[in-house]
DSSP file (Angstrom, degrees, kcal/mol; ACC not computed):
  #  RESIDUE AA STRUCTURE BP1 BP2  ACC     N-H-->O    O-->H-N    N-H-->O    O-->H-N    TCO  KAPPA ALPHA  PHI   PSI    X-CA   Y-CA   Z-CA
    1    1 A X    >         0   0    0      0, 0.0     3,-1.0     0, 0.0     4,-0.2   0.000 360.0 360.0 360.0 136.7   33.6   28.4  -25.7
    2    2 A X  T 3   +     0   0    0      1,-0.2     3,-0.2     2,-0.1    74,-0.0   0.886 360.0  24.1 -62.4 -46.4   30.0   28.9  -26.5
    3    3 A X  T 3> S+     0   0    0      1,-0.2     4,-2.6     2,-0.1    -1,-0.2   0.001  79.9 125.2-111.4  28.5   28.8   25.3  -26.9
    4    4 A X  H <> S+     0   0    0     -3,-1.0     4,-2.8     1,-0.2     5,-0.2   0.838  73.0  53.7 -62.2 -34.2   31.4   23.5  -24.8
    5    5 A X  H  > S+     0   0    0     -3,-0.2     4,-2.2    -4,-0.2    -1,-0.2   0.920 112.2  44.2 -64.5 -43.3   28.8   21.8  -22.6
    6    6 A X  H  > S+     0   0    0      2,-0.2     4,-2.2    -3,-0.2    -2,-0.2   0.900 114.9  48.4 -66.5 -42.6   27.0   20.4  -25.6
    7    7 A X  H  X S+     0   0    0     -4,-2.6     4,-2.7     2,-0.2     5,-0.2   0.920 110.9  51.5 -64.6 -43.8   30.2   19.4  -27.3
    8    8 A X  H  X S+     0   0    0     -4,-2.8     4,-2.8    -5,-0.2     5,-0.3   0.940 110.2  48.6 -57.6 -49.4   31.5   17.7  -24.0
    9    9 A X  H  X S+     0   0    0     -4,-2.2     4,-1.9     1,-0.2    -1,-0.2   0.905 113.0  47.6 -60.3 -42.9   28.2   15.7  -23.7
   10   10 A X  H  X S+     0   0    0     -4,-2.2     4,-1.9     2,-0.2    -1,-0.2   0.919 114.3  45.5 -65.1 -44.2   28.4   14.5  -27.3
   11   11 A X  H  X S+     0   0    0     -4,-2.7     4,-2.7     2,-0.2    -2,-0.2   0.893 111.9  51.1 -68.6 -39.3   32.0   13.5  -27.1
   12   12 A X  H  X S+     0   0    0     -4,-2.8     4,-2.5    -5,-0.2    -1,-0.2   0.886 108.4  53.7 -64.8 -36.9   31.6   11.7  -23.8
   13   13 A X  H  X S+     0   0    0     -4,-1.9     4,-1.4    -5,-0.3    -2,-0.2   0.924 111.3  44.5 -61.8 -44.1   28.7    9.8  -25.2
   14   14 A X  H  X S+     0   0    0     -4,-1.9     4,-2.0     1,-0.2    -2,-0.2   0.902 113.3  50.6 -65.9 -40.9   30.8    8.7  -28.2
   15   15 A X  H  X S+     0   0    0     -4,-2.7     4,-3.4     1,-0.2     8,-0.3   0.877 104.8  58.3 -64.2 -37.0   33.7    7.8  -25.9
   16   16 A X  H  < S+     0   0    0     -4,-2.5     4,-0.3     1,-0.2    -1,-0.2   0.880 108.9  45.3 -59.3 -39.0   31.3    5.8  -23.7
   17   17 A X  H  < S+     0   0    0     -4,-1.4     3,-0.2     2,-0.2    -1,-0.2   0.888 122.8  35.1 -71.0 -39.6   30.4    3.7  -26.7
   18   18 A X  H  < S+     0   0    0     -4,-2.0     2,-0.2     1,-0.2    -2,-0.2   0.917 138.3   6.9 -84.6 -46.8   34.0    3.2  -27.8
   19   19 A X    >X  +     0   0    0     -4,-3.4     4,-2.2    -5,-0.2     3,-0.6  -0.673  64.4 179.1-141.0  79.4   36.0    3.0  -24.5
   20   20 A X  H 3> S+     0   0    0     -4,-0.3     4,-2.4    -3,-0.2     5,-0.2   0.815  80.1  57.3 -56.7 -34.5   33.6    3.0  -21.5
   21   21 A X  H 3> S+     0   0    0      2,-0.2     4,-1.8     1,-0.2    -1,-0.2   0.910 109.5  44.2 -64.4 -41.6   36.4    2.8  -19.0
   22   22 A X  H <> S+     0   0    0     -3,-0.6     4,-2.5     2,-0.2    -2,-0.2   0.904 112.1  53.1 -69.5 -41.2   38.0    6.0  -20.2
   23   23 A X  H  X S+     0   0    0     -4,-2.2     4,-2.7    -8,-0.3    -2,-0.2   0.909 108.2  51.1 -59.5 -42.0   34.7    7.7  -20.4
   24   24 A X  H  X S+     0   0    0     -4,-2.4     4,-2.5     2,-0.2    -1,-0.2   0.900 109.8  49.6 -63.5 -40.9   33.9    6.8  -16.8
   25   25 A X  H  X S+     0   0    0     -4,-1.8     4,-2.4     2,-0.2    -2,-0.2   0.919 112.1  47.6 -64.1 -43.1   37.3    8.2  -15.6
   26   26 A X  H  X S+     0   0    0     -4,-2.5     4,-2.6     1,-0.2    -2,-0.2   0.931 113.3  48.0 -63.3 -45.4   36.7   11.5  -17.5
   27   27 A X  H  X S+     0   0    0     -4,-2.7     4,-2.5     2,-0.2    -2,-0.2   0.894 110.9  51.2 -64.1 -39.9   33.2   11.8  -16.1
   28   28 A X  H  X S+     0   0    0     -4,-2.5     4,-2.3     2,-0.2    -1,-0.2   0.932 111.5  47.5 -61.4 -45.4   34.4   11.0  -12.5
   29   29 A X  H  X S+     0   0    0     -4,-2.4     4,-1.1     1,-0.2    -2,-0.2   0.925 113.7  47.2 -62.1 -44.4   37.1   13.7  -12.8
   30   30 A X  H  < S+     0   0    0     -4,-2.6    43,-0.6     1,-0.2    -1,-0.2   0.878 114.0  48.0 -65.4 -37.8   34.6   16.2  -14.2
   31   31 A X  H  < S+     0   0    0     -4,-2.5    -1,-0.2     1,-0.2    -2,-0.2   0.852 103.5  61.6 -69.9 -35.9   32.1   15.4  -11.5
   32   32 A X  H  < S-     0   0    0     -4,-2.3    -1,-0.2    -5,-0.2    -2,-0.2   0.830  95.2-152.4 -63.4 -33.6   34.6   15.6   -8.7
   33   33 A X     <  -     0   0    0     -4,-1.1     2,-0.4    -3,-0.2    39,-0.2  -0.111  23.0 -67.6  82.2 173.8   35.4   19.2   -9.3
   34   34 A X  E     -A   71   0A   0     37,-2.5    37,-2.7    -4,-0.1     2,-0.3  -0.829  47.2-113.2-105.5 141.8   38.6   21.1   -8.7
   35   35 A X  E     +A   70   0A   0     -2,-0.4     2,-0.4    35,-0.2    35,-0.2  -0.534  37.2 179.1 -74.4 134.6   39.9   21.9   -5.2
   36   36 A X  E     -A   69   0A   0     33,-2.7    33,-3.3    -2,-0.3     2,-0.1  -0.997  34.7-107.2-134.8 138.3   39.9   25.5   -4.2
   37   37 A X  E >   -A   68   0A   0     -2,-0.4     3,-2.1    31,-0.2     4,-0.4  -0.432  27.9-128.5 -62.6 136.1   41.0   27.1   -1.0
   38   38 A X  G >  S+     0   0    0     29,-2.9     3,-1.9     1,-0.3    -1,-0.1   0.856 108.0  63.9 -56.5 -36.0   37.9   28.3    0.9
   39   39 A X  G 3  S+     0   0    0     26,-1.1    -1,-0.3    28,-0.3    26,-0.1   0.715  97.5  57.7 -63.0 -18.1   39.5   31.7    1.3
   40   40 A X  G <  S+     0   0    0     -3,-2.1    -1,-0.3    25,-0.2    -2,-0.2   0.548  87.6  99.9 -87.4  -8.3   39.4   32.1   -2.5
   41   41 A X  S <  S-     0   0    0     -3,-1.9     2,-0.0    -4,-0.4    -3,-0.0  -0.365  84.3 -99.5 -75.7 157.3   35.6   31.6   -2.6
   42   42 A X     >  -     0   0    0      1,-0.1     4,-2.4    -2,-0.1     5,-0.2  -0.367  34.8-110.1 -69.3 156.1   33.2   34.5   -2.9
   43   43 A X  H  > S+     0   0    0      1,-0.2     4,-2.2     2,-0.2     5,-0.2   0.886 119.6  51.2 -56.5 -39.6   31.6   35.7    0.4
   44   44 A X  H  > S+     0   0    0      1,-0.2     4,-2.4     2,-0.2    -1,-0.2   0.889 109.4  50.1 -66.7 -37.3   28.2   34.3   -0.7
   45   45 A X  H  > S+     0   0    0      2,-0.2     4,-2.6     1,-0.2     5,-0.2   0.898 109.7  51.3 -66.4 -39.9   29.7   30.9   -1.5
   46   46 A X  H  X S+     0   0    0     -4,-2.4     4,-2.5     2,-0.2    -2,-0.2   0.918 111.3  47.6 -62.0 -43.6   31.4   30.8    1.9
   47   47 A X  H  X S+     0   0    0     -4,-2.2     4,-2.4     2,-0.2    -2,-0.2   0.924 112.6  49.0 -63.6 -44.9   28.1   31.6    3.7
   48   48 A X  H  X S+     0   0    0     -4,-2.4     4,-2.1     1,-0.2    -2,-0.2   0.925 114.2  44.7 -61.2 -46.5   26.2   29.0    1.7
   49   49 A X  H  X S+     0   0    0     -4,-2.6     4,-2.3     1,-0.2    -1,-0.2   0.882 112.1  52.6 -67.3 -37.8   28.8   26.3    2.4
   50   50 A X  H  X S+     0   0    0     -4,-2.5     4,-2.2    -5,-0.2    -1,-0.2   0.905 109.4  49.4 -63.7 -41.3   29.0   27.3    6.0
   51   51 A X  H  X S+     0   0    0     -4,-2.4     4,-1.7     2,-0.2    -2,-0.2   0.907 111.1  49.2 -64.8 -41.9   25.2   26.9    6.3
   52   52 A X  H  X S+     0   0    0     -4,-2.1     4,-1.5     1,-0.2    -2,-0.2   0.883 110.3  51.4 -64.9 -37.8   25.2   23.5    4.7
   53   53 A X  H  X S+     0   0    0     -4,-2.3     4,-3.6     1,-0.2     5,-0.4   0.904 108.1  51.5 -65.9 -40.5   28.0   22.3    7.0
   54   54 A X  H  X S+     0   0    0     -4,-2.2     4,-1.6     1,-0.2    -1,-0.2   0.843 105.9  55.9 -65.8 -32.5   26.1   23.5   10.1
   55   55 A X  H  < S+     0   0    0     -4,-1.7    -1,-0.2     2,-0.2    -2,-0.2   0.890 118.7  33.0 -62.9 -38.5   23.0   21.5    8.8
   56   56 A X  H  < S+     0   0    0     -4,-1.5    -2,-0.2     2,-0.1    -3,-0.2   0.909 131.3  29.4 -85.3 -46.1   25.1   18.4    8.7
   57   57 A X  H  < S-     0   0    0     -4,-3.6     3,-0.5     1,-0.3    -3,-0.2   0.520 102.8-127.9 -97.3  -6.9   27.6   18.8   11.6
   58   58 A X    ><  -     0   0    0     -4,-1.6     3,-1.9    -5,-0.4    -1,-0.3  -0.384  56.5 -34.8  86.5-171.0   25.4   20.9   13.9
   59   59 A X  T 3  S+     0   0    0      1,-0.3    -1,-0.2    -2,-0.1    -5,-0.1   0.681 133.2  61.5 -64.3 -18.0   26.4   24.3   15.5
   60   60 A X  T 3  S+     0   0    0     -3,-0.5     2,-0.4    -6,-0.1    -1,-0.3   0.610  76.6 110.5 -84.0  -9.9   30.0   23.2   15.9
   61   61 A X    <   +     0   0    0     -3,-1.9     2,-0.3    -7,-0.1    -7,-0.1  -0.507  44.6 166.6 -69.6 121.8   30.5   22.9   12.2
   62   62 A X        -     0   0    0     -2,-0.4     2,-0.5    -9,-0.1    -2,-0.0  -0.978  32.9-133.7-137.1 149.5   32.8   25.6   10.8
   63   63 A X        -     0   0    0     -2,-0.3     2,-0.3   -17,-0.1   -13,-0.1  -0.893  22.8-153.4-102.4 130.6   34.7   26.3    7.7
   64   64 A X    >   -     0   0    0     -2,-0.5     3,-1.4     1,-0.1   -26,-0.2  -0.699  24.8-120.9 -99.9 154.1   38.2   27.4    8.0
   65   65 A X  T 3  S+     0   0    0     -2,-0.3   -26,-1.1     1,-0.3   -25,-0.2   0.723 114.5  58.5 -64.0 -21.2   40.1   29.5    5.5
   66   66 A X  T 3  S+     0   0    0    -28,-0.1    -1,-0.3   -29,-0.1    -3,-0.0   0.605  86.8 102.5 -84.5 -11.8   42.7   26.7    5.3
   67   67 A X    <   -     0   0    0     -3,-1.4   -29,-2.9   -30,-0.1     2,-0.4  -0.254  68.4-130.1 -68.9 158.4   40.0   24.2    4.2
   68   68 A X  E     -A   37   0A   0    -31,-0.2     2,-0.4   -30,-0.1   -31,-0.2  -0.872  17.0-159.5-108.4 145.4   39.6   23.2    0.6
   69   69 A X  E     -A   36   0A   0    -33,-3.3   -33,-2.7    -2,-0.4     2,-0.6  -0.953  19.3-125.3-121.8 143.8   36.3   23.2   -1.3
   70   70 A X  E     -A   35   0A   0     -2,-0.4     2,-0.4   -35,-0.2   -35,-0.2  -0.800  29.1-164.5 -87.6 120.9   35.4   21.2   -4.4
   71   71 A X  E     -A   34   0A   0    -37,-2.7   -37,-2.5    -2,-0.6    -2,-0.0  -0.895  25.1-108.3-109.2 134.1   34.2   23.7   -7.0
   72   72 A X        -     0   0    0     -2,-0.4     2,-0.1   -39,-0.2   -41,-0.1  -0.303  35.7-115.0 -61.0 138.0   32.3   22.5  -10.1
   73   73 A X        -     0   0    0    -43,-0.6    -1,-0.1     1,-0.1     2,-0.1  -0.432  27.9-117.8 -69.3 147.7   34.2   22.6  -13.3
   74   74 A X     >  -     0   0    0     -2,-0.1     4,-2.4     1,-0.1     5,-0.2  -0.363  31.2-103.6 -74.4 166.4   32.9   25.0  -16.0
   75   75 A X  H  > S+     0   0    0      1,-0.2     4,-2.3     2,-0.2     5,-0.2   0.887 124.6  52.8 -59.9 -39.0   31.9   23.5  -19.3
   76   76 A X  H  > S+     0   0    0      2,-0.2     4,-2.2     1,-0.2    -1,-0.2   0.909 109.6  48.4 -62.6 -41.5   35.1   24.7  -20.9
   77   77 A X  H  > S+     0   0    0      2,-0.2     4,-2.2     1,-0.2    -2,-0.2   0.894 110.4  51.0 -67.1 -39.3   37.1   23.0  -18.1
   78   78 A X  H  X S+     0   0    0     -4,-2.4     4,-2.1     2,-0.2    -1,-0.2   0.917 111.3  48.2 -62.5 -42.8   35.2   19.8  -18.5
   79   79 A X  H  X S+     0   0    0     -4,-2.3     4,-2.8     1,-0.2    -2,-0.2   0.883 109.4  53.1 -65.4 -38.0   35.9   19.9  -22.3
   80   80 A X  H  X S+     0   0    0     -4,-2.2     4,-2.4     2,-0.2    -1,-0.2   0.893 107.7  51.4 -64.1 -39.2   39.6   20.6  -21.6
   81   81 A X  H  X S+     0   0    0     -4,-2.2     4,-2.2     2,-0.2    -2,-0.2   0.925 112.5  46.5 -61.3 -44.7   39.7   17.5  -19.3
   82   82 A X  H  X S+     0   0    0     -4,-2.1     4,-2.5     2,-0.2    -2,-0.2   0.924 112.0  49.2 -64.8 -45.8   38.2   15.4  -22.1
   83   83 A X  H  X S+     0   0    0     -4,-2.8     4,-2.3     1,-0.2    -1,-0.2   0.915 112.2  48.9 -60.9 -43.3   40.4   16.7  -24.8
   84   84 A X  H  X S+     0   0    0     -4,-2.4     4,-2.5     1,-0.2    -1,-0.2   0.898 110.3  51.4 -63.7 -40.2   43.5   16.1  -22.6
   85   85 A X  H  X S+     0   0    0     -4,-2.2     4,-2.5     2,-0.2    -2,-0.2   0.899 110.4  48.9 -63.7 -40.7   42.3   12.5  -21.9
   86   86 A X  H  X S+     0   0    0     -4,-2.5     4,-2.4     2,-0.2    -2,-0.2   0.901 111.1  49.8 -65.6 -40.6   41.8   11.9  -25.6
   87   87 A X  H  X S+     0   0    0     -4,-2.3     4,-2.2     1,-0.2    -2,-0.2   0.927 113.5  45.8 -63.1 -45.0   45.3   13.2  -26.3
   88   88 A X  H  X S+     0   0    0     -4,-2.5     4,-2.7     2,-0.2    -2,-0.2   0.881 110.7  53.9 -66.2 -38.2   46.8   11.0  -23.6
   89   89 A X  H  X S+     0   0    0     -4,-2.5     4,-2.5     2,-0.2    -2,-0.2   0.938 110.6  45.9 -61.4 -47.2   44.8    8.0  -24.8
   90   90 A X  H  X S+     0   0    0     -4,-2.4     4,-2.1     1,-0.2    -2,-0.2   0.914 114.3  47.7 -62.6 -43.5   46.1    8.3  -28.3
   91   91 A X  H  X S+     0   0    0     -4,-2.2     4,-2.6     1,-0.2    -1,-0.2   0.909 112.7  49.2 -63.7 -42.8   49.7    8.9  -27.2
   92   92 A X  H  X S+     0   0    0     -4,-2.7     4,-2.7     2,-0.2     5,-0.2   0.894 109.2  51.9 -64.9 -41.5   49.5    5.9  -24.8
   93   93 A X  H  X S+     0   0    0     -4,-2.5     4,-1.8    -5,-0.2    -1,-0.2   0.930 113.2  44.5 -62.1 -44.7   48.1    3.6  -27.5
   94   94 A X  H  X S+     0   0    0     -4,-2.1     4,-2.1    42,-0.2    -2,-0.2   0.929 114.9  48.3 -65.7 -44.5   50.9    4.5  -29.9
   95   95 A X  H  X S+     0   0    0     -4,-2.6     4,-2.5     1,-0.2    -2,-0.2   0.883 109.9  51.6 -65.4 -39.0   53.6    4.2  -27.2
   96   96 A X  H  X S+     0   0    0     -4,-2.7     4,-2.3     2,-0.2    -1,-0.2   0.891 110.7  48.5 -67.6 -37.3   52.3    0.8  -26.0
   97   97 A X  H  X S+     0   0    0     -4,-1.8     4,-2.3    -5,-0.2    -1,-0.2   0.898 111.4  50.2 -67.4 -39.4   52.3   -0.6  -29.5
   98   98 A X  H  X S+     0   0    0     -4,-2.1     4,-2.3     2,-0.2    -2,-0.2   0.914 111.1  49.1 -63.4 -42.1   55.9    0.7  -30.0
   99   99 A X  H  X S+     0   0    0     -4,-2.5     4,-2.3     2,-0.2    -2,-0.2   0.903 111.1  49.9 -64.2 -41.1   57.0   -0.9  -26.8
  100  100 A X  H  X S+     0   0    0     -4,-2.3     4,-2.5     2,-0.2    -1,-0.2   0.897 110.8  49.4 -64.3 -40.4   55.4   -4.2  -27.7
  101  101 A X  H  X S+     0   0    0     -4,-2.3     4,-2.3     2,-0.2    -2,-0.2   0.895 111.1  49.5 -65.9 -40.2   57.1   -4.1  -31.1
  102  102 A X  H  X S+     0   0    0     -4,-2.3     4,-2.5     2,-0.2    -2,-0.2   0.900 111.3  49.6 -65.3 -40.3   60.5   -3.4  -29.5
  103  103 A X  H  X S+     0   0    0     -4,-2.3     4,-1.8     2,-0.2    -2,-0.2   0.929 111.4  48.6 -62.8 -45.5   60.0   -6.2  -27.1
  104  104 A X  H  <>S+     0   0    0     -4,-2.5     5,-3.3     1,-0.2    -2,-0.2   0.902 111.5  50.5 -61.6 -40.7   59.1   -8.6  -29.9
  105  105 A X  H ><5S+     0   0    0     -4,-2.3     3,-1.5     3,-0.2    -2,-0.2   0.919 108.0  51.8 -63.9 -44.5   62.1   -7.4  -31.9
  106  106 A X  H 3<5S+     0   0    0     -4,-2.5    -1,-0.2     1,-0.3    -2,-0.2   0.846 114.8  42.9 -60.8 -33.8   64.5   -8.0  -28.9
  107  107 A X  T 3<5S-     0   0    0     -4,-1.8    -1,-0.3    -5,-0.2    -2,-0.2   0.253 114.1-118.4 -98.0  12.2   63.1  -11.5  -28.5
  108  108 A X  T < 5 +     0   0    0     -3,-1.5     2,-0.5     1,-0.2    -3,-0.2   0.861  52.3 165.7  54.2  42.2   63.2  -12.2  -32.3
  109  109 A X      < -     0   0    0     -5,-3.3    -1,-0.2    -6,-0.1     2,-0.1  -0.776  28.5-135.3 -87.4 129.8   59.4  -12.7  -32.5
  110  110 A X        -     0   0    0     -2,-0.5     2,-0.3     2,-0.1    -1,-0.0  -0.371  27.0 -71.8 -89.1 163.7   58.3  -12.6  -36.1
  111  111 A X  S    S+     0   0    0     -2,-0.1    17,-0.1     2,-0.1     2,-0.1  -0.728 109.5  43.7 -92.7 147.3   55.4  -10.8  -37.8
  112  112 A X  S    S-     0   0    0     15,-0.4     2,-0.3    -2,-0.3    16,-0.3   0.659  87.2-148.6 -72.2 149.0   52.5  -11.5  -37.7
  113  113 A X  E     -B  127   0B   0     14,-3.5    14,-2.9    -2,-0.1     2,-0.5  -0.656   4.9-138.9 -87.6 139.2   52.6  -12.1  -34.0
  114  114 A X  E     -B  126   0B   0     -2,-0.3     2,-0.4    12,-0.2    12,-0.2  -0.865  16.5-169.1-101.9 124.2   50.2  -14.7  -32.5
  115  115 A X  E     -B  125   0B   0     10,-3.6    10,-2.6    -2,-0.5     2,-0.4  -0.948   6.1-176.7-113.1 133.1   48.5  -13.8  -29.2
  116  116 A X  E     -B  124   0B   0     -2,-0.4     2,-0.7     8,-0.2     8,-0.2  -0.995  24.2-136.8-133.5 135.7   46.6  -16.5  -27.4
  117  117 A X  E >   -B  120   0B   0      6,-1.2     3,-1.0     3,-0.5     6,-0.3  -0.813  13.1-153.6 -88.6 114.3   44.5  -16.3  -24.2
  118  118 A X  T 3  S+     0   0    0     -2,-0.7     3,-0.4     1,-0.3    -1,-0.2   0.835  94.9  51.6 -59.2 -33.8   45.4  -19.4  -22.1
  119  119 A X  T 3  S+     0   0    0      1,-0.3    -1,-0.3    -3,-0.1     2,-0.2   0.709 122.9  28.8 -76.7 -19.9   42.0  -19.3  -20.4
  120  120 A X  E X   -B  117   0B   0     -3,-1.0     3,-2.6     3,-0.2    -3,-0.5  -0.695  66.8-176.6-141.6  83.3   40.1  -19.2  -23.7
  121  121 A X  E 3  S+     0   0B   0     -3,-0.4    -1,-0.1     1,-0.3    -4,-0.1   0.751  83.4  63.0 -57.0 -25.5   42.1  -20.9  -26.5
  122  122 A X  E 3  S+     0   0B   0      1,-0.2     2,-1.5    -6,-0.1    -1,-0.3   0.667  84.3  83.9 -73.0 -13.8   39.5  -19.9  -29.1
  123  123 A X  E <   +     0   0B   0     -3,-2.6    -6,-1.2    -6,-0.3     2,-0.3  -0.615  64.5 153.4 -90.3  77.3   40.3  -16.3  -28.4
  124  124 A X  E     -B  116   0B   0     -2,-1.5     2,-0.4    -8,-0.2    -8,-0.2  -0.828  23.5-169.8-110.6 146.4   43.3  -16.0  -30.7
  125  125 A X  E     -B  115   0B   0    -10,-2.6   -10,-3.6    -2,-0.3     2,-0.5  -0.999  10.1-158.8-135.3 137.4   44.6  -12.9  -32.4
  126  126 A X  E     -B  114   0B   0     -2,-0.4     2,-0.4   -12,-0.2   -12,-0.2  -0.967  20.0-176.5-112.2 132.1   47.2  -12.4  -35.1
  127  127 A X  E     -B  113   0B   0    -14,-2.9   -14,-3.5    -2,-0.5     2,-1.1  -0.991  29.9-143.0-136.6 131.5   48.8   -9.0  -35.3
  128  128 A X     >  -     0   0    0     -2,-0.4     4,-2.6   -16,-0.3     3,-0.2  -0.797  22.6-166.9 -87.4  98.4   51.3   -7.4  -37.6
  129  129 A X  H  > S+     0   0    0     -2,-1.1     4,-2.8     1,-0.2     5,-0.2   0.875  82.4  54.3 -60.2 -41.0   53.1   -5.3  -35.0
  130  130 A X  H  > S+     0   0    0      1,-0.2     4,-2.2     2,-0.2    -1,-0.2   0.920 112.2  44.9 -60.2 -42.4   54.9   -3.1  -37.5
  131  131 A X  H  > S+     0   0    0      2,-0.2     4,-3.1    -3,-0.2    -2,-0.2   0.914 112.0  52.4 -66.2 -42.9   51.6   -2.2  -39.1
  132  132 A X  H  X S+     0   0    0     -4,-2.6     4,-2.8     2,-0.2     5,-0.2   0.905 110.5  47.8 -60.1 -42.5   49.9   -1.6  -35.7
  133  133 A X  H  X S+     0   0    0     -4,-2.8     4,-2.5     2,-0.2     5,-0.2   0.944 114.0  46.6 -63.1 -47.9   52.7    0.7  -34.7
  134  134 A X  H  X S+     0   0    0     -4,-2.2     4,-2.3    -5,-0.2    -2,-0.2   0.917 114.9  46.7 -60.7 -44.7   52.6    2.6  -37.9
  135  135 A X  H  X S+     0   0    0     -4,-3.1     4,-2.7     2,-0.2     5,-0.2   0.924 113.3  47.7 -65.2 -45.8   48.8    2.9  -37.8
  136  136 A X  H  X S+     0   0    0     -4,-2.8     4,-2.5    -5,-0.2   -42,-0.2   0.916 114.2  46.8 -63.0 -43.1   48.6    4.0  -34.2
  137  137 A X  H  X S+     0   0    0     -4,-2.5     4,-2.8    -5,-0.2    -1,-0.2   0.902 112.5  50.6 -65.6 -40.5   51.3    6.6  -34.7
  138  138 A X  H  X S+     0   0    0     -4,-2.3     4,-2.0    -5,-0.2    -2,-0.2   0.931 112.4  45.5 -63.0 -47.2   49.6    7.8  -37.9
  139  139 A X  H  X S+     0   0    0     -4,-2.7     4,-1.8     2,-0.2     5,-0.2   0.930 114.2  49.0 -63.0 -45.0   46.2    8.2  -36.2
  140  140 A X  H  X S+     0   0    0     -4,-2.5     4,-2.8    -5,-0.2    -2,-0.2   0.928 109.9  51.2 -61.0 -44.5   47.8    9.9  -33.2
  141  141 A X  H  X S+     0   0    0     -4,-2.8     4,-0.8     1,-0.2    -1,-0.2   0.863 109.1  52.4 -60.8 -35.5   49.7   12.3  -35.4
  142  142 A X  H  < S+     0   0    0     -4,-2.0     4,-0.4     1,-0.2    -1,-0.2   0.862 121.0  30.3 -68.4 -36.1   46.5   13.2  -37.3
  143  143 A X  H  X S+     0   0    0     -4,-1.8     4,-2.1    -3,-0.1    -2,-0.2   0.680 103.1  76.5 -99.3 -18.1   44.5   14.0  -34.2
  144  144 A X  H  X S+     0   0    0     -4,-2.8     4,-2.8    -5,-0.2     5,-0.2   0.933  94.5  48.0 -62.0 -48.9   47.2   15.3  -31.8
  145  145 A X  H  X S+     0   0    0     -4,-0.8     4,-2.6     1,-0.2     5,-0.2   0.938 113.2  46.3 -62.3 -48.6   47.7   18.7  -33.3
  146  146 A X  H  > S+     0   0    0     -4,-0.4     4,-2.4     1,-0.2    -1,-0.2   0.885 113.8  50.6 -60.9 -34.9   43.9   19.6  -33.5
  147  147 A X  H  X S+     0   0    0     -4,-2.1     4,-2.6     2,-0.2    -2,-0.2   0.917 110.1  49.2 -67.4 -41.7   43.6   18.3  -29.9
  148  148 A X  H  X S+     0   0    0     -4,-2.8     4,-2.5     2,-0.2    -2,-0.2   0.927 112.2  48.7 -60.9 -44.4   46.5   20.5  -28.7
  149  149 A X  H  X S+     0   0    0     -4,-2.6     4,-2.1     1,-0.2    -2,-0.2   0.924 112.2  48.2 -62.2 -43.9   45.0   23.5  -30.5
  150  150 A X  H  X S+     0   0    0     -4,-2.4     4,-1.6     1,-0.2    -1,-0.2   0.911 111.2  50.7 -63.2 -41.9   41.6   22.8  -28.9
  151  151 A X  H  X S+     0   0    0     -4,-2.6     4,-1.1     1,-0.2    -1,-0.2   0.910 109.9  49.7 -62.9 -42.6   43.1   22.4  -25.5
  152  152 A X  H  < S+     0   0    0     -4,-2.5     3,-0.3     1,-0.2    -1,-0.2   0.879 109.0  52.4 -64.0 -38.2   45.0   25.7  -25.8
  153  153 A X  H  < S+     0   0    0     -4,-2.1    -1,-0.2     1,-0.2    -2,-0.2   0.832 109.1  50.7 -66.5 -31.8   41.8   27.5  -26.9
  154  154 A X  H  <        0   0    0     -4,-1.6    -1,-0.2     1,-0.2    -2,-0.2   0.702 360.0 360.0 -79.3 -19.7   40.0   26.2  -23.8
  155  155 A X     <        0   0    0     -4,-1.1    -1,-0.2    -3,-0.3    -2,-0.2   0.463 360.0 360.0 -90.9 360.0   42.7   27.3  -21.4
């Protein structure tokens, strides 16, 4: 994709504002790179990595064909990681709300449900679980198909 690096940066920036923990996980994954067998690297890449290893480990430092190397993700791959994370986030949010509603139903907890933080009594929330489930599922359904399509195009 032509502008995938730019799109990735913009979306990660927005995600950082909305859900910093998820943005950090996506960025860590993208930074880590993907493991590739050294034997699959190009000859020039093997020479470069071997030289860097000798600088650090001295003359005994050697790269074996069985070793793994971390290879930087392409911009398309980084964007695919982000799209997949967003799809999973939406699915997880909807599923967790559904599970909470089922739990409340089993225990005959009525709507709206009252949540209270024992450590901070002023931090109270009232939630209509049925509405939350419906809203989360609706939002997920709206974004899931475009995310799936985008992910398929990137792969």
